[in-house]
N, C-alpha and C positions, 0 to 999 in steps of 0.2 A: 042248862048250865047256870049255875049261880054266878054271883059276882066274884071276880078275881081281884083281890086287893093285895098289894105288895108295898114294900118300903123301898124307896129309891133315895139316892143322895143327889141333891141339887147343888151345883157348885157355882162359884163365880166364873166368869168367862175364861179365866186362865186355868181353872181347875185347881186352885190353891186352897180354897175354903169350901167345905160342904156342910149342908144341913140335911137331916133326914126328913122325909115327907112320906106320909101314907097316901097312896094313889089307887084309884080304880083303873084297871086295864080296860080300855075302851077301843075295840077294833073298829068302831064307827067314827072315831075321832082321828083326824089327820095329825094334828099337833098335840103336844103335851101341854096341859094347862096347870100352871103353878100360881099360887096366890101372889098378887102384885106386891104385897108387903114383903114377902120373902125375897122376891127378885130384886126389889129396890134395896133391901138390906145387903144383898150380895153384889150390888152395884152392876146389875145387868142392864144395859141400855136398851131402850126401845129403838129398834131399827126401822120400823115402818108401822103404819096402821092400815088395816084392811077390814072389809066387811066379812063377817063370819055367820054362817047359818047354824043356829042351835038345834038341838034334838026336837024341840017343840015347833020348829019351822020359823021362828023369829030370826030376823037378820039384824045383827048389832055390830057397831064399830068395835074393833079389837086391836090392841097393841101387840106387836110380835117382836121378839128378840131372839138371841141365840146365846146359849150357855152350855156348860158341861154338865152331864148327868152321870151318875154311877148306878149301874144296873147289872145285877148278877155278876159282880166282880169285874165289869168292864166300864171304862170311862170313855165318853165320846161327846163331841159337840152335837147339839140338836136344837132346832127351832122350838121356842116355847111361847105360849100365849100368856099374857098377863091377866090372870083371873081376877075378877072383881069379887067383893065380899058376897058370900053366899053361894058362889059357883063351886062345883065339885072339882077336886084335884084329879086330873085324868092323865093316864099314860097313853099317848096316841100311837098310831101305826108306824110313823116315821121312826120313832125311837125304838120300837120293837124290831123293825127291820134292820136298823143300824146295829142293834145288839145281836142280830141273827137269832131272834126268839119268836115264838108263836104261842098262841093260846092253845092249851090242851083242853078241849071242851069236855072230855070225859072225866078228867080228874080236877078240873077247875084250877089250873096252874099254868105257869110258863114252861115251855119246853124248847130245847134247841131245834133250830131249823135244819133239816137235812138238805145239804147242798148237793145237787146232782150235776155231774159234769158228763157231758156226752162226747 
């Protein structure tokens, strides 16, 4: 499967103002990573700092906040990492799960999750 890239809306915490952002869907990433500059412009506060392991194995300090994103016509709050300059913009699995979406590896796109009730 190739890279899956989509456009999402990143909003202020109240969901009143949104800016579009191109992101790579990354099922290996827990949280969504958004450029710090964009989050600061939208007045998203840092709620905490934590250590984060990068894909290359390095462990770095990371600021985490919570804001509203718009994805596939749905709006919902989600945790976000304040990305530093040069870091990729990523859509993580928490946002995918909140939107009830999964990656379709055959077609390289997002697809609705089938909810099974027993």
